[in-house]
C-alpha positions as CSV (number, residue, x, y, z in Angstrom):
1,M,-6.8,28.3,19.3
2,E,-3.5,26.6,18.3
3,R,-2.4,27.5,15.1
4,Y,0.4,26.2,12.6
5,D,1.9,27.1,9.5
6,F,1.6,23.8,8.0
7,L,-0.5,21.1,9.3
8,I,-0.7,17.5,8.5
9,I,-3.4,15.0,9.2
10,G,-2.3,11.5,9.3
11,N,1.0,10.3,10.6
12,S,2.5,7.8,8.0
13,V,4.9,7.7,5.2
14,G,3.2,10.8,3.3
15,A,3.4,12.9,6.4
16,V,7.3,12.1,6.7
17,G,7.9,12.9,2.8
18,C,6.1,16.2,3.5
19,I,7.9,16.9,6.8
20,E,11.3,16.2,5.3
21,A,10.8,18.3,2.1
22,L,9.3,21.2,4.3
23,R,12.3,21.4,6.4
24,T,14.7,21.7,3.4
25,L,12.7,24.7,2.5
26,E,11.2,26.1,5.6
27,K,13.4,26.1,8.8
28,E,11.3,28.4,11.1
29,K,7.7,28.0,10.2
30,T,5.6,25.9,12.7
31,V,4.7,22.4,11.5
32,A,2.3,19.9,13.2
33,V,1.1,16.2,12.6
34,V,-2.2,14.8,13.8
35,G,-2.1,11.0,14.2
36,E,-5.1,8.7,15.2
37,E,-2.7,6.2,16.5
38,P,-0.7,6.7,19.5
39,Y,2.7,5.6,18.1
40,H,5.5,6.9,16.4
41,V,5.4,6.7,12.8
42,Y,6.1,3.0,12.0
43,S,6.4,0.8,8.5
44,R,3.3,-1.1,8.0
45,A,5.3,-3.6,5.8
46,L,7.0,-4.9,8.9
47,L,3.9,-5.8,10.9
48,P,4.1,-9.6,9.7
49,Y,7.4,-9.6,11.1
50,Y,6.4,-7.9,14.3
51,L,3.6,-10.3,14.7
52,D,6.1,-13.2,14.3
53,R,8.2,-11.6,17.1
54,E,11.2,-11.0,14.5
55,I,11.7,-7.6,15.3
56,P,10.8,-5.4,18.4
57,L,8.5,-2.3,18.1
58,E,11.3,0.1,17.9
59,K,12.5,-1.6,14.8
60,M,9.4,-0.8,13.0
61,Y,10.0,2.8,13.4
62,Y,10.2,4.5,9.9
63,R,12.4,7.4,11.3
64,P,14.3,7.5,14.3
65,A,12.7,8.1,17.6
66,D,13.8,11.7,17.8
67,F,12.4,12.4,14.3
68,Y,9.8,14.9,15.2
69,R,12.1,16.8,17.8
70,R,14.8,16.7,15.2
71,M,12.5,18.1,12.6
72,G,10.8,20.8,15.2
73,V,7.4,19.1,14.7
74,T,4.5,19.1,17.1
75,A,3.2,15.6,17.1
76,I,-0.5,15.3,18.4
77,L,-0.8,11.5,18.7
78,G,-3.6,9.5,19.6
79,R,-6.2,12.1,18.3
80,R,-8.6,11.9,15.5
81,A,-9.5,14.6,13.2
82,T,-13.4,15.1,13.1
83,G,-14.1,18.1,11.2
84,L,-12.4,20.5,8.5
85,D,-13.5,24.0,8.1
86,T,-11.8,25.2,4.7
87,R,-13.1,28.6,4.9
88,R,-12.0,29.3,8.4
89,K,-9.0,27.0,7.9
90,V,-9.6,25.2,11.2
91,V,-9.3,21.4,11.8
92,Y,-11.3,19.9,14.8
93,L,-10.3,17.0,17.0
94,D,-12.0,14.5,18.9
95,D,-10.9,16.0,22.2
96,G,-12.5,19.3,21.5
97,R,-9.5,21.2,20.3
98,A,-9.4,23.2,17.2
99,L,-6.2,23.7,15.2
100,G,-5.7,26.6,12.8
101,Y,-3.6,26.1,9.8
102,D,-2.1,28.4,6.6
103,K,-1.4,25.4,4.7
104,L,-2.9,21.8,5.2
105,L,-2.0,18.4,4.0
106,L,-4.7,15.4,4.3
107,A,-2.7,12.0,4.4
108,T,-5.6,10.0,6.1
109,G,-4.7,6.7,4.5
110,G,-7.2,4.1,4.1
111,R,-9.5,1.8,6.3
112,P,-10.0,-2.0,6.0
113,I,-13.2,-3.1,4.0
114,V,-15.5,-5.2,6.4
115,P,-18.2,-7.1,3.9
116,P,-21.6,-7.6,5.0
117,V,-21.5,-11.4,6.0
118,A,-23.8,-12.8,8.3
119,G,-22.6,-13.1,12.0
120,L,-19.3,-11.3,11.0
121,D,-18.7,-8.6,13.6
122,L,-15.5,-7.0,14.6
123,A,-16.7,-6.7,18.2
124,K,-16.4,-10.5,18.4
125,E,-13.1,-11.1,20.3
126,N,-11.5,-13.4,17.8
127,V,-12.4,-11.5,14.7
128,C,-9.6,-9.1,13.5
129,T,-8.5,-6.8,10.7
130,F,-4.7,-6.5,9.7
131,L,-3.8,-3.0,8.8
132,T,-2.4,-1.3,11.8
133,L,0.0,-1.9,14.8
134,Q,-2.9,-2.0,17.0
135,D,-4.4,-4.8,14.7
136,A,-1.3,-6.8,14.9
137,Q,-1.1,-6.3,18.9
138,R,-4.7,-7.6,18.8
139,L,-4.0,-10.7,16.7
140,A,-0.8,-11.4,19.0
141,R,-2.9,-12.2,22.0
142,F,-4.4,-15.2,20.2
143,L,-1.3,-16.7,19.2
144,G,-0.8,-18.7,22.1
145,S,-4.3,-20.4,22.2
146,A,-5.3,-20.2,18.6
147,R,-4.9,-23.5,16.6
148,R,-7.0,-23.1,13.4
149,A,-7.3,-19.5,11.5
150,V,-9.4,-18.4,8.4
151,V,-8.2,-15.4,6.5
152,L,-10.9,-13.8,4.4
153,G,-9.0,-12.3,1.6
154,G,-6.3,-13.5,-0.8
155,G,-4.8,-10.0,-1.8
156,I,-1.4,-8.9,-0.5
157,I,-2.6,-8.1,3.1
158,G,-4.5,-11.3,3.5
159,L,-1.6,-13.4,2.0
160,M,0.9,-11.4,4.3
161,T,-1.2,-12.4,7.3
162,A,-1.7,-16.0,6.4
163,E,2.0,-16.3,5.9
164,A,2.6,-15.0,9.4
165,L,0.1,-17.0,11.0
166,C,1.5,-20.2,9.4
167,K,4.9,-19.7,10.5
168,K,3.6,-19.2,14.3
169,G,2.3,-22.7,13.8
170,L,-1.6,-22.2,13.2
171,S,-3.5,-24.3,10.5
172,V,-4.3,-21.7,8.1
173,S,-7.0,-21.4,5.5
174,V,-7.3,-18.4,2.8
175,V,-10.6,-17.8,1.3
176,E,-10.9,-15.4,-1.9
177,L,-13.9,-14.6,-3.9
178,A,-12.0,-14.3,-7.0
179,P,-10.8,-17.4,-9.2
180,R,-7.3,-16.8,-8.0
181,V,-5.2,-15.0,-5.2
182,L,-3.7,-11.7,-6.1
183,A,-6.0,-11.4,-9.0
184,P,-5.8,-7.5,-9.6
185,V,-2.3,-7.4,-9.2
186,V,-0.6,-10.3,-11.2
187,D,-1.5,-12.5,-14.0
188,E,-2.6,-16.1,-13.9
189,V,1.0,-17.7,-14.0
190,T,2.1,-15.7,-10.9
191,S,-1.1,-16.4,-9.0
192,R,-0.4,-20.1,-9.6
193,M,2.9,-19.9,-8.5
194,V,1.8,-18.2,-5.2
195,E,-0.9,-20.6,-4.5
196,E,1.6,-23.4,-4.9
197,A,4.1,-21.8,-2.5
198,F,1.2,-21.7,0.1
199,S,0.3,-24.9,-0.6
200,R,3.8,-26.4,0.1
201,A,3.8,-24.3,3.4
202,G,0.5,-26.2,4.5
203,V,-1.9,-23.3,3.8
204,T,-5.1,-24.3,2.2
205,V,-6.4,-21.9,-0.3
206,Y,-10.1,-21.7,-1.4
207,T,-10.8,-19.5,-4.3
208,G,-13.9,-18.8,-6.3
209,T,-15.8,-18.6,-3.0
210,T,-16.1,-16.4,0.2
211,I,-17.6,-16.6,3.6
212,G,-21.7,-16.7,3.7
213,E,-22.0,-17.0,7.4
214,V,-19.9,-16.8,10.6
215,R,-21.3,-19.0,13.5
216,G,-20.3,-18.6,17.2
217,E,-21.6,-17.0,20.3
218,G,-19.4,-14.0,21.2
219,R,-16.6,-15.3,19.1
220,A,-16.2,-16.9,15.7
221,E,-16.0,-20.6,15.8
222,E,-17.1,-21.5,12.2
223,A,-16.8,-19.8,8.9
224,V,-19.4,-21.2,6.3
225,L,-18.3,-20.8,2.8
226,T,-20.8,-20.0,-0.2
227,S,-19.5,-23.3,-1.8
228,G,-20.8,-25.3,1.3
229,V,-17.4,-26.2,3.1
230,T,-17.5,-25.4,6.6
231,L,-14.0,-24.1,8.3
232,P,-13.8,-24.4,12.1
233,C,-11.7,-21.5,13.4
234,D,-10.3,-20.1,16.5
235,L,-9.1,-16.9,14.7
236,L,-10.9,-14.9,12.0
237,V,-9.1,-12.4,10.0
238,V,-10.7,-10.0,7.6
239,A,-8.4,-8.9,4.9
240,V,-10.5,-8.2,1.8
241,G,-9.2,-4.7,1.0
242,V,-8.8,-1.4,1.8
243,V,-10.7,1.7,0.9
244,P,-9.4,5.5,1.0
245,R,-10.4,7.5,4.1
246,V,-12.2,10.3,2.3
247,E,-14.9,11.3,5.2
248,L,-13.1,14.3,6.4
249,A,-12.4,15.8,3.2
250,K,-16.1,14.8,1.7
251,E,-17.7,16.4,4.7
252,A,-16.0,19.4,4.3
253,G,-17.1,19.7,0.5
254,L,-13.9,18.9,-1.1
255,A,-14.1,16.9,-4.7
256,V,-14.0,13.3,-4.0
257,N,-14.3,10.2,-6.3
258,R,-12.9,7.1,-5.0
259,G,-10.2,9.0,-3.4
260,I,-9.7,12.8,-2.8
261,L,-9.2,14.4,-6.1
262,V,-5.8,16.2,-6.5
263,N,-4.0,17.8,-9.6
264,E,-0.3,17.2,-10.2
265,R,0.8,19.7,-7.5
266,M,-1.2,17.5,-4.9
267,E,-3.9,20.4,-4.6
268,T,-7.3,19.4,-3.5
269,S,-10.3,21.4,-4.8
270,A,-10.2,23.6,-1.7
271,P,-7.6,26.5,-1.4
272,D,-4.4,25.4,0.6
273,V,-5.4,22.0,1.3
274,Y,-3.4,19.2,-0.3
275,A,-3.8,15.5,-0.1
276,C,-1.4,12.4,-0.7
277,G,-1.2,8.7,-0.2
278,D,-3.8,6.2,0.1
279,C,-6.7,8.8,0.5
280,A,-5.8,10.6,-2.9
281,E,-6.5,9.8,-6.4
282,V,-3.3,10.8,-8.3
283,Y,-2.2,11.0,-11.8
284,D,-0.9,7.6,-13.1
285,F,1.3,8.4,-16.2
286,L,0.9,5.1,-17.9
287,L,-3.3,5.5,-17.8
288,D,-2.9,9.2,-18.6
289,G,-5.6,9.5,-15.7
290,R,-6.1,9.5,-12.3
291,R,-6.8,6.6,-9.8
292,V,-5.8,5.6,-6.2
293,L,-2.5,4.1,-5.8
294,P,-2.1,3.0,-2.4
295,L,1.9,2.5,-2.4
296,W,4.4,3.6,0.2
297,P,6.8,5.0,-2.5
298,N,3.8,7.0,-4.1
299,A,2.6,8.4,-0.7
300,Y,6.3,9.5,0.1
301,A,6.7,11.0,-3.1
302,G,3.1,12.8,-3.2
303,G,3.9,14.1,0.4
304,R,7.4,15.7,-0.8
305,V,5.7,17.2,-3.9
306,A,2.9,18.7,-1.8
307,A,5.5,20.3,0.5
308,F,7.1,21.9,-2.1
309,N,3.8,23.4,-3.3
310,M,3.0,24.3,0.2
311,A,6.0,26.3,0.6
312,G,5.4,28.1,-2.7
313,V,8.0,26.2,-4.8
314,P,6.3,24.7,-7.7
315,R,6.6,20.9,-8.5
316,V,4.4,18.4,-10.1
317,Y,4.1,14.5,-9.4
318,D,3.7,13.0,-12.9
319,R,5.7,9.8,-12.6
320,A,3.4,7.8,-10.2
321,T,2.2,4.2,-11.2
322,A,1.3,1.1,-9.5
323,M,4.2,-0.9,-8.0
324,N,4.2,-3.4,-5.5
325,S,7.1,-5.6,-3.5
326,M,6.0,-8.8,-2.1
327,H,7.6,-11.6,-0.3
328,F,5.8,-15.0,0.2
329,F,7.5,-17.8,1.8
330,D,10.2,-18.8,-1.1
331,L,8.9,-16.3,-3.6
332,N,10.1,-12.7,-4.0
333,I,7.7,-10.6,-6.2
334,I,8.0,-6.9,-8.0
335,T,5.1,-5.6,-10.1
336,A,4.8,-2.4,-11.7
337,G,2.5,-0.8,-14.2
338,L,-0.6,-2.2,-15.9
339,N,-1.3,-6.1,-15.4
340,A,-2.8,-6.3,-18.8
341,G,-3.1,-9.0,-21.4
342,E,-3.1,-9.7,-25.2
343,K,-7.0,-9.4,-25.0
344,E,-6.8,-5.6,-23.9
345,G,-4.8,-4.6,-26.9
346,F,-1.1,-5.1,-25.2
347,E,1.4,-7.6,-26.0
348,V,2.9,-9.9,-23.5
349,A,6.4,-11.3,-23.7
350,S,7.4,-13.7,-20.8
351,R,9.9,-16.3,-19.7
352,L,9.0,-18.9,-17.2
353,D,11.5,-21.2,-15.4
354,P,9.6,-23.6,-13.5
355,A,12.5,-25.6,-12.0
356,A,14.1,-22.5,-10.5
357,C,10.7,-21.0,-9.7
358,R,11.4,-17.7,-11.7
359,Y,9.3,-15.8,-14.0
360,R,9.4,-12.7,-16.0
361,R,6.5,-10.9,-17.9
362,L,6.6,-7.6,-19.7
363,V,3.5,-5.9,-20.7
364,L,4.2,-3.7,-24.1
365,K,2.0,-1.4,-26.2
366,D,3.3,0.4,-29.2
367,G,6.8,-1.0,-28.6
368,R,7.0,0.6,-25.0
369,L,7.0,-0.8,-21.7
370,Y,3.6,-0.8,-19.9
371,G,3.9,-3.0,-17.0
372,F,6.1,-6.0,-15.6
373,I,6.0,-8.8,-13.2
374,L,9.2,-10.2,-11.7
375,V,9.3,-13.5,-9.6
376,N,12.6,-14.5,-8.0
377,E,14.6,-12.2,-10.4
378,I,14.2,-8.7,-8.9
379,A,17.6,-7.3,-8.6
380,R,17.1,-5.2,-11.9
381,A,13.3,-4.0,-11.3
382,G,14.7,-0.3,-11.2
383,I,16.1,-0.6,-15.0
384,L,12.6,-1.7,-16.1
385,L,11.0,0.9,-14.0
386,N,13.2,3.6,-15.7
387,L,12.3,2.3,-19.1
388,M,8.6,2.8,-18.5
389,K,8.9,6.0,-17.0
390,E,11.2,7.3,-19.9
391,G,8.7,6.1,-22.5
392,V,11.7,4.2,-24.2
393,E,11.2,2.0,-27.3
394,V,12.1,-1.2,-26.2
395,A,10.9,-3.4,-29.1
396,P,14.3,-3.9,-30.7
397,F,15.8,-5.4,-27.7
398,V,12.9,-6.8,-25.8
399,D,14.4,-10.3,-25.9
400,K,17.4,-8.9,-23.7
401,L,14.8,-8.0,-21.1
402,L,14.0,-11.5,-20.7
403,K,17.5,-12.8,-20.4
404,D,19.0,-14.3,-17.2
405,G,21.5,-12.0,-15.7
406,F,19.7,-9.0,-17.3
407,G,21.4,-5.4,-16.4
408,Y,22.2,-2.2,-17.8
409,A,24.7,-4.1,-20.0
410,C,22.2,-5.7,-21.9
411,L,20.7,-2.2,-23.1
412,P,22.0,-0.1,-26.3
413,E,25.1,1.9,-25.3
414,D,23.6,5.3,-25.8
415,L,20.5,4.4,-23.8
416,R,22.6,2.9,-21.2
417,G,24.3,6.0,-20.6
418,K,21.5,8.2,-20.7
419,L,19.7,6.1,-18.2
420,L,22.7,5.9,-15.8
421,V,23.2,9.5,-15.7
422,R,19.5,10.1,-14.8
423,E,19.9,7.6,-12.2
424,R,22.7,9.1,-10.7
425,M,20.9,12.6,-10.8
426,G,18.0,10.9,-8.8
């Protein structure tokens, strides 16, 4: 049986964070990574650009092609972990192999949600999801012949897909069950700005409805909405969301809620087993509680913290929170923290410039910043994030945070110096 000092299940950004940190601490010990996809680690944020043929496959690599060799990592790609025995410290693969480990990181990510819709079957040739490189390659096969696409889901993935298909010349409709797109992520003003951007590009957005039935023999030909509208389609993309992949952990008896439960050292309930990324519930410092935060920066940081603790060097990950960076047509959007409103006991300060298509929204409680949304003024997002992480009392200068050209110069001098020093220190 093959045995490794450090074994990682999942080959994405959390794995990279773990590998890079391990190699700063442990130069000689053995490291292996198991990836279900047969590809070198790549950036999923670039999938729309790959679909649009703006970048080739090698440009999607999250690290150079020699990454595994340079890091001294055994890459076992195109293989799926099917079982975990935490007592014997063994992971079983779908090809019958058993891999032993001393320390294990679960970075299994998430999987697309497929709702129970009559006639909706991913086995149909023109019904796709859009989460992996394989999904993008499957979608690309329809771009030469498809004329009309329906995207089920008005979240980040659904809208990214709709934009990519629109730019390829397809007539695109987006169907979203909520009253507005991006509802869990942004406020009503931002949702409206996004919907208007898609409308200007020729994409039709249906909100407050969903697909009740998919019609067609062997392929999707029509999507019948619960509102009564029927949408003809040559391509149907299911993008209603992602759920953590916790099956391996759950079957092994690890503590699981929505995601795999971890403490601030990224330790699971099983000895010598850690978890990070989209599959894990981590500590959110703004909520003072745990939740799934399926974000690349959090996955990378969680992988690094796990690596330090796997190597016996204590570290905690206590600065995680929600943060999204999005680009749709002519809109650049960054959100972080809580998307709360006055009715939830928070205060909101905002500034909207419709002519310039710019918007800035701050969420505050007890004088401190708990969240923000920036639309087309994103250059200083890092400053706002630092103010949140440091728990700075911003009430005395909140008006300056809303100004055009906001930057460090707008902050009180003593605070400016403190934040700049910490930023330089990383």
